[in-house]
N, C-alpha and C positions, 0 to 999 in steps of 0.2 A: 053175608053170613060165612063164617069160616068153614073150610072143608072138614075140620074136626067136629064142628057142631052139626054138620049135615051127614056125617059118617062117610063122606067121600074122601078117599085117599088118592093122592096123585100116583100115577103109574111109576114104576121104578125108574124108567128112562127120564121122566119129568123131574123126579127127585134128584137124579144124578145131575141134570143140567142146572137145576136151581142151586145145588150144592157147589158145583164147579164155578158158577158165577160168584157165589158167596166166597169161595176160597180165593179167587182172583181179587175180589174186593178186599178181603182180609189182608192179603199181601201188600196191596198198594196203599190202602188207607192205614194199615199198620205202620207203614213207613212214615206217614204224616202225623201219627198219633203221639209220638214221643219227642220231647224237646231235643234229645240227643241224636235222633235219626232224621228228623224232618229237614234240617239244613243240609245234611249230606245227600238226601234224596233229591232235593231241589237242585243242588250243585250237580248231581249226576244227570238230571234232566237237561240242564243247560250245557253240560259237557257233551252229552249225546247230540244235542242240537248243533253245537259248534263242529263236532266231528262229521256231521252231515252237511256242513257248509253254512250254517247259521253264524251270525255275528254278534248275538246278544251276550253280554257279560252277565255272570251270575249275580243277581241282586242280593244284598244282605237283608235278611229278615229282621225287621225291627221287632221289639218286644210284643207289640200288639198284633203284628202280622204273624209272628210265631205262635202266639196264643190262639188266634183264630185258625191257623193251620192245624195245630194240635187238637183243638176242639172239634173241627170238622173230621179230622182223622179218627178221633175217639168215637164220634157218632157213627162213622162208617164202620168201624170195628164192631161196635155193638149191633148195628143193623145186620152185618154179615153173620155174626154169631147167632142172631135170631133165625136167619134163613138156614143156617147149617143145622140148627136144632129142630126147626119146624119147616121143612121144605114143602110148603103148601102152595097150591095154585094161586090163591088170593094174594099171598105175599109176593109171589113171582110177578103177578100183574102189577102190584104196587111198585115193585122194584123196576119193572120195565118202564113205567111212567116216570119214575124218578131218574132213570138213566137218560131218558129223552130230554128231561129238563136240564140235567147236568151237561149233556152233549151240547144243548143250545147255549148254555152259559159259557162253556169253553169256546165254542165257535164264535160267539159274540166277542169275547175277549181276544180271540185270535184276529178277528176282523178289525178290531181297533188297534192292533199292533202291540197289545199289552203282554202277549205271551209268545214264547218261541214256537216256531213252526212244528217242532217235534210233538207238540201237544195235539196235533191232528190225529196222532196215534190213539190218544185218549178218547177223542170224539169217535173214532172208528170202534174202539173197544166198547164204549158205552152203547153205541147203536147196535153192535153185534150182540151184546149181552141182552139188550132190550128185545131184539128180534128173537133170539133163542128162547128167552123166558116167555115172551108173548106167545110164541108158537106152542111151547109145551103146556102152557097154562090156559090155552083157549078152551072155551066151553062148547 
Protein backbone atom coordinates (compact mmCIF):
# COMPACT_ATOMS: atom_id res chain seq x y z
CA UNK A 1 0.00 0.00 0.00
CA UNK A 2 1.35 3.40 -0.87
CA UNK A 3 2.26 5.90 1.80
CA UNK A 4 -0.30 8.27 0.27
CA UNK A 5 -3.02 5.65 0.82
CA UNK A 6 -1.96 5.11 4.42
CA UNK A 7 -1.51 8.81 5.14
CA UNK A 8 2.18 8.27 5.97
CA UNK A 9 4.45 10.88 4.48
CA UNK A 10 8.19 10.34 4.21
CA UNK A 11 10.29 12.61 6.44
CA UNK A 12 11.86 15.61 4.72
CA UNK A 13 15.33 14.02 4.77
CA UNK A 14 14.00 10.87 3.10
CA UNK A 15 12.23 12.88 0.41
CA UNK A 16 15.47 14.77 -0.20
CA UNK A 17 17.47 11.54 -0.66
CA UNK A 18 14.82 10.07 -2.95
CA UNK A 19 14.76 13.24 -5.05
CA UNK A 20 18.57 13.47 -5.21
CA UNK A 21 18.75 9.91 -6.50
CA UNK A 22 16.03 10.72 -9.03
CA UNK A 23 17.92 13.84 -10.18
CA UNK A 24 21.08 11.79 -10.71
CA UNK A 25 19.07 9.25 -12.71
CA UNK A 26 17.44 12.01 -14.71
CA UNK A 27 20.82 13.40 -15.72
CA UNK A 28 22.31 10.04 -16.70
CA UNK A 29 19.27 8.44 -18.31
CA UNK A 30 18.41 11.72 -20.00
CA UNK A 31 21.71 11.48 -21.85
CA UNK A 32 20.66 8.05 -23.17
CA UNK A 33 17.08 9.06 -24.00
CA UNK A 34 17.71 11.08 -27.16
CA UNK A 35 19.21 9.89 -30.44
CA UNK A 36 21.39 13.02 -30.64
CA UNK A 37 22.88 12.73 -27.14
CA UNK A 38 23.22 8.96 -26.61
CA UNK A 39 26.13 8.39 -29.05
CA UNK A 40 27.99 11.37 -27.58
CA UNK A 41 27.47 10.08 -24.03
CA UNK A 42 28.66 6.59 -24.99
CA UNK A 43 31.70 8.13 -26.70
CA UNK A 44 32.42 10.17 -23.55
CA UNK A 45 32.28 7.01 -21.41
CA UNK A 46 34.79 5.26 -23.64
CA UNK A 47 37.00 8.36 -23.81
CA UNK A 48 37.01 8.51 -20.01
CA UNK A 49 37.92 4.83 -19.87
CA UNK A 50 40.83 5.40 -22.29
CA UNK A 51 41.99 8.41 -20.25
CA UNK A 52 42.13 6.09 -17.24
CA UNK A 53 44.24 3.53 -19.09
CA UNK A 54 41.60 1.42 -20.84
CA UNK A 55 42.11 0.29 -24.41
CA UNK A 56 38.54 -0.16 -25.69
CA UNK A 57 37.57 1.72 -28.80
CA UNK A 58 34.18 3.41 -28.90
CA UNK A 59 31.72 1.12 -30.67
CA UNK A 60 29.30 2.53 -33.18
CA UNK A 61 25.69 2.15 -32.10
CA UNK A 62 23.74 0.34 -34.80
CA UNK A 63 20.14 1.47 -35.37
CA UNK A 64 18.62 -1.23 -33.16
CA UNK A 65 21.19 -0.66 -30.41
CA UNK A 66 20.53 3.08 -30.49
CA UNK A 67 16.78 2.44 -30.36
CA UNK A 68 17.08 0.27 -27.24
CA UNK A 69 19.49 2.75 -25.67
CA UNK A 70 16.97 5.54 -26.25
CA UNK A 71 14.08 3.39 -25.04
CA UNK A 72 15.88 2.49 -21.81
CA UNK A 73 16.87 6.12 -21.36
CA UNK A 74 13.31 7.33 -21.85
CA UNK A 75 11.97 4.80 -19.34
CA UNK A 76 14.65 5.93 -16.90
CA UNK A 77 13.63 9.56 -17.38
CA UNK A 78 9.97 8.74 -16.77
CA UNK A 79 10.79 6.70 -13.64
CA UNK A 80 12.96 9.54 -12.31
CA UNK A 81 10.18 12.07 -12.91
CA UNK A 82 7.72 9.88 -10.99
CA UNK A 83 10.09 9.77 -8.01
CA UNK A 84 10.67 13.52 -8.19
CA UNK A 85 6.92 14.16 -8.15
CA UNK A 86 6.11 11.50 -5.52
CA UNK A 87 9.15 10.82 -3.29
CA UNK A 88 7.41 8.04 -1.36
CA UNK A 89 9.13 5.30 0.62
CA UNK A 90 7.57 2.46 -1.37
CA UNK A 91 8.90 3.97 -4.62
CA UNK A 92 12.33 4.33 -3.01
CA UNK A 93 12.25 0.66 -1.99
CA UNK A 94 11.26 -0.33 -5.54
CA UNK A 95 14.04 1.85 -6.92
CA UNK A 96 16.57 0.31 -4.51
CA UNK A 97 15.67 -3.17 -5.78
CA UNK A 98 15.89 -2.00 -9.37
CA UNK A 99 19.29 -0.44 -8.73
CA UNK A 100 20.57 -3.75 -7.36
CA UNK A 101 19.34 -5.51 -10.50
CA UNK A 102 20.96 -2.90 -12.75
CA UNK A 103 24.22 -3.13 -10.80
CA UNK A 104 24.18 -6.92 -11.25
CA UNK A 105 23.57 -6.57 -15.00
CA UNK A 106 26.41 -4.10 -15.40
CA UNK A 107 28.76 -6.24 -13.27
CA UNK A 108 27.91 -9.35 -15.29
CA UNK A 109 28.65 -7.52 -18.54
CA UNK A 110 31.89 -6.19 -17.06
CA UNK A 111 32.88 -9.72 -16.05
CA UNK A 112 32.36 -10.94 -19.63
CA UNK A 113 34.57 -8.13 -20.95
CA UNK A 114 31.69 -6.55 -22.84
CA UNK A 115 32.00 -3.14 -21.17
CA UNK A 116 34.85 -0.77 -20.39
CA UNK A 117 36.12 -0.77 -16.80
CA UNK A 118 34.85 2.78 -16.25
CA UNK A 119 31.41 1.20 -15.90
CA UNK A 120 32.41 0.04 -12.40
CA UNK A 121 31.59 3.62 -11.42
CA UNK A 122 28.00 2.93 -12.47
CA UNK A 123 27.93 -0.25 -10.39
CA UNK A 124 29.11 1.79 -7.41
CA UNK A 125 26.58 4.58 -8.02
CA UNK A 126 23.73 2.08 -8.35
CA UNK A 127 24.69 0.33 -5.10
CA UNK A 128 25.16 3.64 -3.27
CA UNK A 129 21.76 4.84 -4.49
CA UNK A 130 20.18 1.53 -3.44
CA UNK A 131 21.74 1.73 0.01
CA UNK A 132 20.76 5.38 0.52
CA UNK A 133 17.16 4.87 -0.53
CA UNK A 134 16.87 1.56 1.27
CA UNK A 135 18.07 3.30 4.42
CA UNK A 136 15.66 6.23 4.26
CA UNK A 137 12.70 4.06 3.19
CA UNK A 138 13.09 1.42 5.88
CA UNK A 139 10.10 0.73 8.04
